[in-house]
Each structure stands twice: as C-alpha cells, then as structure tokens.
C-alpha positions in Angstrom: 0.0 0.0 0.0 1.6 3.2 -1.2 -0.9 5.7 0.3 -3.3 5.9 3.2 -5.5 8.6 4.5 -5.6 8.6 8.3 -7.4 11.9 8.7 -6.5 15.4 10.0 -4.5 15.9 13.2 -4.7 19.7 13.3 -7.5 19.7 15.9 -6.1 17.1 18.1 -4.5 17.9 21.5 -1.1 16.8 22.7 2.2 16.1 20.8 1.8 15.6 17.1 3.5 12.3 17.0 1.0 10.9 19.5 -1.9 12.2 17.3 -0.5 10.4 14.3 -0.1 7.2 16.3 -3.7 7.5 17.6 -5.1 8.0 14.0 -3.1 5.0 12.7 -4.4 2.9 15.6 -7.9 4.0 14.9 -7.5 3.2 11.2 -6.4 -0.3 12.1 -9.3 -0.8 14.6 -11.8 0.4 12.0 -10.5 -2.0 9.4 -9.1 0.7 7.1 -5.7 -0.9 7.5 -5.4 -4.7 7.7 -2.7 -7.0 8.9 0.3 -6.9 6.5 -0.6 -3.6 4.9 2.4 -1.5 4.2 2.4 2.1 5.5 3.7 4.9 3.3 7.3 6.1 3.6 7.8 8.6 6.5 8.3 11.5 4.1 5.2 10.8 2.1 2.9 10.7 5.1 4.6 13.8 6.6 3.9 15.7 3.4 0.2 14.6 3.5 -0.2 15.6 7.1 1.9 18.8 6.7 4.3 17.8 9.6 7.9 17.0 9.9 9.3 13.5 8.9 10.7 13.1 12.3 7.2 13.4 13.9 5.9 10.6 11.7 9.0 8.5 12.4 8.4 8.9 16.1 4.8 7.8 15.7 5.9 4.7 13.8 8.5 3.9 16.4 6.0 4.2 19.3 3.6 1.9 17.5 6.4 -0.6 16.6 7.4 -0.7 20.3 3.8 -1.5 21.2 3.6 -4.3 18.6 0.9 -2.5 16.5 3.4 -2.1 13.6 6.4 -4.1 12.6 9.5 -2.7 10.8 11.4 -4.7 8.3 14.9 -3.4 7.4 15.0 -2.5 3.7 11.3 -3.2 3.1 9.4 -0.7 5.2 6.8 -0.6 8.0 3.8 -2.9 8.1 0.6 -3.4 10.2 1.3 -6.3 12.6 -1.1 -9.1 13.1 -2.3 -10.8 16.3 0.4 -13.5 15.8 3.0 -10.8 15.6 1.8 -9.2 18.8 1.6 -12.5 20.7 5.1 -13.5 19.7 8.1 -12.6 22.0 9.0 -8.9 21.8 11.0 -8.5 18.6 13.1 -5.7 20.1 14.5 -7.8 23.0 17.3 -5.8 24.6 20.5 -7.8 24.9 22.8 -7.1 27.8 26.5 -7.3 27.2 28.3 -9.1 30.1 30.5 -6.9 32.4 34.2 -6.9 31.6 36.9 -8.5 33.7 40.0 -6.4 34.0 43.0 -6.2 36.3 42.8 -2.4 36.6 39.5 -0.9 37.9 38.9 2.7 37.1 36.9 4.4 39.8 37.7 7.9 38.4 34.3 8.5 36.6 31.0 6.6 36.7 30.9 3.7 34.3 27.3 2.5 33.6 26.1 -1.1 33.4 24.8 -2.3 30.1 21.2 -3.2 30.8 20.2 -3.2 27.2 21.0 0.3 26.0 23.8 -0.9 23.8 21.4 -3.1 21.9 18.8 -0.2 21.8 21.4 2.2 20.4 22.5 -0.3 17.7 18.9 -1.0 16.7 18.1 2.7 16.6 21.2 3.4 14.4 20.0 0.8 12.0 16.5 2.4 11.9 18.0 5.8 11.2 20.3 4.4 8.5 17.1 3.0 6.7 15.2 6.3 6.9 14.7 8.7 4.1 18.0 9.5 2.4 17.2 13.1 1.7 17.4 13.8 5.5 21.1 13.0 5.1 21.8 15.7 2.5 20.7 18.9 4.3 21.8 21.0 7.2 20.1 20.4 10.5 16.9 22.3 11.0 14.7 23.1 14.0 11.7 21.5 12.4 13.6 18.2 11.6 14.2 17.7 15.3 10.7 18.3 16.5 10.1 14.7 17.6 13.5 14.7 19.4 12.7 17.8 21.4 9.3 16.3 22.3 11.0 13.1 23.5 13.5 15.2 25.5 10.9 17.3 27.1 9.1 14.1 28.3 12.5 12.8 29.4 13.0 15.9 31.6 9.5 15.6 33.1 11.0 13.8 36.2 12.6 17.1 37.2 10.5 19.7 38.9 11.3 22.6 36.5 7.9 24.1 35.9 6.6 24.1 32.3 9.1 23.2 29.6 8.0 24.0 26.0 9.7 21.5 23.7 10.2 24.2 21.1 12.4 26.1 23.6 14.6 23.2 24.6 18.1 23.3 23.1 20.2 20.2 22.4 23.9 20.3 23.2 26.9 18.0 22.8 26.8 16.8 26.3 26.6 18.6 29.7 29.9 20.3 29.3 28.9 21.9 26.0 25.7 23.1 27.8 27.8 24.7 30.5 29.8 26.6 27.9 26.6 27.7 26.0 25.0 29.1 29.1 28.2 31.1 30.0 28.3 32.5 26.5 24.8 33.7 26.9 25.2 35.2 30.4 28.8 36.6 30.7 29.5 40.1 29.7 32.5 42.5 30.0 36.3 42.1 29.8 36.6 40.0 33.0 33.3 38.6 34.1 33.0 36.7 37.4 31.3 33.4 38.1 30.7 31.8 41.5 31.0 28.1 42.2 30.6 25.9 45.2 34.0 25.6 46.9 34.1 21.9 45.9 32.5 21.6 42.5 32.4 20.0 39.1 35.8 21.0 37.4 34.0 21.6 34.1 32.6 24.9 35.4 36.1 26.3 35.9 37.3 24.9 32.5 34.5 26.6 30.6 35.0 29.8 32.5 38.8 29.8 31.6 37.9 29.5 27.9 35.7 32.6 28.2 38.4 34.5 30.3 36.1 34.6 33.3 37.3 34.8 36.9 36.1 31.9 39.1 35.4 32.6 42.8 34.5 29.8 45.2 31.7 30.1 47.7 32.1 28.5 51.2 29.8 25.6 52.0 28.5 23.8 55.0 26.8 20.4 55.4 23.7 21.8 53.7 25.4 23.3 50.6 26.5 26.9 49.8 26.1 29.4 52.6 23.6 32.0 51.5 25.3 34.9 53.4 28.6 34.1 51.8 27.0 33.9 48.4 25.4 37.3 48.9 28.8 38.8 50.1 30.8 37.4 47.2 28.1 38.3 44.6 28.1 41.9 45.9 31.9 42.2 46.2 32.7 40.8 42.8 29.6 41.9 40.8 29.2 38.3 39.9 27.1 37.4 36.9 26.5 33.6 37.3 26.4 31.1 40.1 26.9 27.4 39.1 25.4 24.8 41.3 24.1 21.2 41.5 21.3 21.2 44.1 20.1 17.6 43.5 23.4 15.8 43.4 26.4 17.8 44.3 29.6 16.5 42.8 31.9 15.5 44.6 30.3 15.5 48.0 26.9 13.8 47.3 25.2 16.7 49.1 21.5 17.4 48.5 20.5 21.1 49.0 17.3 21.3 51.2 14.4 23.4 50.3 14.9 26.2 52.8 18.5 26.6 51.6 17.4 26.7 48.0 14.8 29.4 48.8 17.5 31.5 50.6 19.9 31.1 47.7 17.2 32.0 45.2 16.4 35.1 47.2 20.0 36.2 47.1 20.2 35.7 43.4 17.0 37.7 42.9 18.2 40.6 45.0 21.7 40.6 43.3 20.5 40.0 39.7 22.6 36.8 39.7 21.9 34.2 37.1 21.9 30.5 38.3 23.2 27.6 36.2 21.4 24.5 37.6 23.4 21.4 36.7 21.3 18.3 36.9 23.5 15.8 35.1 24.1 13.3 37.9 20.5 12.6 39.0 19.2 9.1 38.3 15.8 9.3 40.0 12.9 11.9 40.1 13.7 15.1 41.8 12.6 15.4 45.4 12.3 19.2 45.6 11.6 22.2 43.3 14.6 23.2 41.3 15.9 26.7 40.9 14.1 27.0 37.5 10.8 26.7 39.4 11.9 29.0 42.3 13.6 31.6 40.1 12.2 31.1 36.5 13.5 34.4 35.2 17.2 33.9 36.1 17.8 30.1 36.0 19.5 28.2 33.2 18.9 24.4 33.5 21.2 21.7 32.0 21.1 17.9 31.9 22.3 15.1 29.8 21.9 11.3 29.1 25.5 10.5 30.1 24.8 9.2 33.6 21.4 7.6 32.7 22.0 5.8 29.4 25.4 6.4 27.9 28.1 9.2 27.7 29.2 8.0 24.3 26.6 9.9 22.3 27.4 13.2 23.8 23.8 14.5 24.1 22.7 17.1 26.6 19.8 19.5 27.1 19.7 23.2 28.0 16.6 25.2 29.0 16.8 29.0 29.3 15.0 31.3 31.7 11.8 32.9 30.6 12.5 35.4 27.9 16.0 34.1 27.1 15.3 31.1 24.9 16.2 33.0 21.7 19.6 33.9 23.1 20.3 30.3 24.0 19.1 29.0 20.6 21.3 31.5 18.8 24.3 30.5 20.8 23.8 26.9 19.8 23.1 27.7 16.1 26.0 30.1 15.8 28.3 27.6 17.5 27.6 24.3 15.8 24.2 24.6 13.9 22.6 22.1 16.3 22.8 18.3 16.5 23.4 16.5 13.3 20.3 15.3 11.6 21.0 11.5 12.2 21.8 12.1 15.8 18.7 14.1 16.5 16.6 11.5 14.7 18.3 8.8 16.8 17.7 10.6 20.1 14.1 11.1 19.3 13.6 7.4 18.7 15.8 6.3 21.6 14.2 8.5 24.2 10.7 8.2 22.8 10.7 4.4 22.8 8.6 2.6 25.4 11.8 0.9 26.7 13.6 4.1 27.6 12.1 4.5 31.1 12.7 0.8 31.8 16.3 1.1 30.8 16.9 4.0 33.2 15.1 2.2 36.0 17.3 -0.8 35.4 20.5 1.3 35.3 19.4 2.8 38.6 18.7 -0.6 40.2 22.1 -2.0 39.0 24.0 1.1 40.3 22.3 0.7 43.6 23.7 -2.9 43.9 27.2 -1.6 43.4 26.7 1.2 45.9 25.4 -1.3 48.4 28.6 -3.3 48.1 30.7 -0.2 48.6 28.8 0.9 51.7 29.0 -2.6 53.2 32.7 -2.7 52.7 33.7 0.9 53.5 30.8 2.1 55.6 32.7 2.1 58.9 34.7 5.0 57.6 33.4 8.6 57.0 31.5 7.9 53.8 28.8 10.0 52.2 26.6 8.2 49.7 23.1 8.0 48.1 21.6 4.8 46.7 21.0 6.3 43.3 24.1 8.4 42.9 26.9 6.7 40.9 29.7 7.9 43.2 30.5 8.4 46.9 32.6 10.8 49.0 35.2 9.3 51.4 37.0 11.4 54.0 40.3 9.7 54.8 41.1 8.6 58.3 44.0 10.0 60.3 47.3 8.9 58.9 46.5 9.3 55.3 47.1 12.3 53.0 45.0 12.5 49.9 47.9 12.4 47.4 49.5 9.4 49.2 46.2 7.5 49.3 45.6 8.1 45.6 49.1 6.9 44.7 48.7 3.8 47.0 45.3 3.0 45.4 46.8 3.3 41.9 49.6 0.9 42.9 46.7 -1.5 43.7 45.2 -1.1 40.2 42.6 1.4 41.3 42.1 4.9 39.9 40.2 7.4 42.1 39.9 11.2 42.2 41.4 13.4 44.8 39.5 16.3 46.4 42.0 18.6 44.7 40.4 17.9 41.4 37.2 19.7 42.6 38.8 22.7 44.4 40.5 25.9 43.3 44.3 25.7 43.0 45.0 27.9 46.0 42.2 26.5 48.2 42.6 24.4 51.4 41.6 20.9 50.3 40.0 18.3 52.6 41.6 14.9 53.0 39.0 13.2 50.9 38.5 11.3 47.6 35.6 10.7 45.3 35.1 7.1 44.3 32.9 6.4 41.3 30.9 3.3 40.6 32.3 1.2 37.8 29.5 -1.1 36.7 31.3 -2.2 33.5 33.2 -4.7 35.7 31.4 -7.6 37.4 30.0 -7.0 40.9 32.6 -9.5 42.2 35.4 -7.4 40.7 34.0 -4.2 42.1 33.7 -5.8 45.5 37.3 -6.9 45.3 38.3 -3.3 44.5 36.4 -2.0 47.5 38.2 -4.6 49.7 41.6 -3.3 48.3 40.6 0.2 49.4 39.5 -1.1 52.8 42.9 -2.7 53.4 44.6 0.6 52.6 42.3 2.5 54.9 42.9 0.0 57.7 46.7 0.4 57.5 47.8 4.0 56.9 51.5 4.5 56.4 53.4 5.0 59.6 55.6 7.8 58.1 52.7 10.2 57.7 51.8 12.2 60.8 48.6 13.9 61.8 
C-alpha cells in the first residue's frame, strides 16, 4: 500500500507524534488498515499531514514498540497481526556481560549495560534506513521536533515548571551546555562566576575559555552558605552562580528546600543568574529546582550521560523565561545544532517505550554496586546516596590524599582526589571521590572495595597527623 489517509491531526491535543499514532491505531481498529498492509514512507505521510518527517518516524517507532506495527529493514513498516503481537518482543534488549580487567577505574562513573547498547545499535539501523534526503541537508529546527518532544518528556522527572519542547536546546553533552550558558550570560572584559568551593571541574574549564574569573563560595553540610553567596556576589559583581542542588559532585550533598529558597532570594536581589546542573540525577527530583523557584534567572542543563550512555554526547539546556532565543542562537552560531541523524536517533531512543525501563534498570544496578561499597567501606566517613553513581570518602587520620591516591593506583585502582574539585589555592579536605564502575562484574567491584578497605585500615606510619 503506497498511500493511506488517516485523517486530520490539526484539531487534536497533545504532541503531534501521539496524534499520528492514535489515528493510525484507529484506522487499524476500524479495518481501514489490515494486517500486512504497508504504511507509506515517512516523508510521504509527513507531506500529506503537513508535519515533519521526524514526527511521523516517532509515531511509527512508538507503534512498533507496542507491537501494533512491525518494521522490516530494507522493506518498510507494516501493520502487525495478532500473531506478531503475541510473539516474543522483537526488540528484545540484549545485555553485554560486564568486563573483567585487572585495573578498575573508579575515576568517573561507568554505567552497566542493561540493554541500552542493543537499543542504540537498533536505533542506528533504523535511522540508516530512513529517508536518504534527510542526510543531504543542514540540521533544521523542524527536523528535530520529535527529538525535542521526547527530550521534554525525558525531563518531566525534574521539577522545573513548564518546559516548552520548542524552547529546549540540544547540546553536545553537559559540558557543552555549560559553555553555551556562560556564552549567553557573561559580559565584559573580566566577568566573574561563583561556584561551590568543591564543585564540578568543568565549570572552571568553561570559564577559563571565556576569560572569566572563578570565585569559590564557602559551604557547610547543607550546601552553599547564602550569606557568603550574597557577600561574594556583591563584592565581585558576579554574573553567574553554578550549582548542582540535587546531586552535588563530589560531596553527594542534596540542597534542602529552605536553603534553595534562601539562595534564590540572594540571586533575585543581586540580579545573579543561576546555572542549575542536573547531570548526575538518576531518579525523580525530590524538591523544586531553581528554575521553578527563580524562573527568570535560572538556566537548567542535563544530559543522558549518567542515565543511558556518555558515548553519544547529548545534553539539554533550558533557558530562563524570555532568554530562549539567546540560547538557541548560541547553539546555532556555535555548531548549527545536533546532526540530523543524531537528532533522529535521540528522538527514537528517548521516545521508545523501553527508555524508562532502561533508566530504571540502570538505577537498580548502580544501587547494587553502591550497596557493596557501603557494606565494605561504611565504617569510615562515607557520604553516599543509593541512586548516585559515586560516593565521597573522608580519609582517616594517617592518610594524606595524594599518598592515598598513589597507593590506590599501585593496587590497580584509579580514584579522584578532592584537589580535582577545588580551586588551585584552596585548602583541600583529605577526601576522595570514588565512582561506581558497573562495567566490571560485581565481584570485581567488591574486590576493588576490599583493596581500598585494606589501605584505609593500615595508613603508612611515616605520615603524621
């Protein structure tokens, strides 16, 4: 079947891809489409409905995931029959086994493969079989409509307030999002940004590229101290404060609501923009974010790196109210947006019915590794969270951080010193950040934790207090 008429979606509510999926489903239920009927190519149906090809492709993908349609590589998309739907799921996600290796890197989080590798491979094949004309043009905003809709749904677990998909900007990972926000905000010959005194090093690196000065803000056990933020914002005429209220790296701190409200009030009074980094969160947010508390001054960023894979380098940025054009221009002038195949792939990957399940399984698997670490190292000063892929270890008396990192490396373990997260001239706590490596077996990870435990139990005698 080369053409079908499924009706008009212009009066339907909700995302356009969902309206297309509903109309196709209705056509099947009413007998207008029978088992084995071939649906038209994505571009042909998109032309008929006056929507983007990516929107139609997203609808096809959703219905294929549900078993309503079936896709055959090289042939097209067909209406599935009852036998097809009763059969085992054709898109079974295959897990690759964890790797065994003598050296265990605990430097940055390594995710388990719970099926996302198979999902990525499958999606790459689908995109490769899509309309070839999409591979001959520059990226366009309209071509990534379905991807932005999928990303907006993806971000719905964060308490951000309303997020219009049309105002969401794709970036090449979280670090690229940080740089874009700074390009939008910073002005003058020597702008100043404020960061938590222990913070993600990428804030400082992005600031250095833009010739900005970085000033650390003192913290306590509940996060940045509002009075210190106010003092430093006033003293330095700071333009931007970079923070991670849900999961603070490296300390695992979670900023409570009253502290967030106090920080938002300082930012409002001082005209200070806030960059809210939400890249490490694996579960739903527990509290309103700064974008909800301070919608006119908060720039929100996130990525899929800690949830599905860091390999694709895909992140998201959402501007404050009234600044979305500025953010979109920064992305367009910088790199024209995500490549068309990557945007199409992300729309399919995040829009698939399996996406939420994959994230849930990643979270469950990471929690197993965290439990092993806590059981092994919990008698020491350890800060952790069951769904955060790293933990913060304050070293016992007798260990200095540099010596401990060297001793761990001699044992085949790579960890991060607190120095990596502090300013060069700052006083650094005797602490390390240890990341979950779920690419190795749980037994190998447990052995790594036991090696660290033996080091902690026997500090070198030649190091004093």
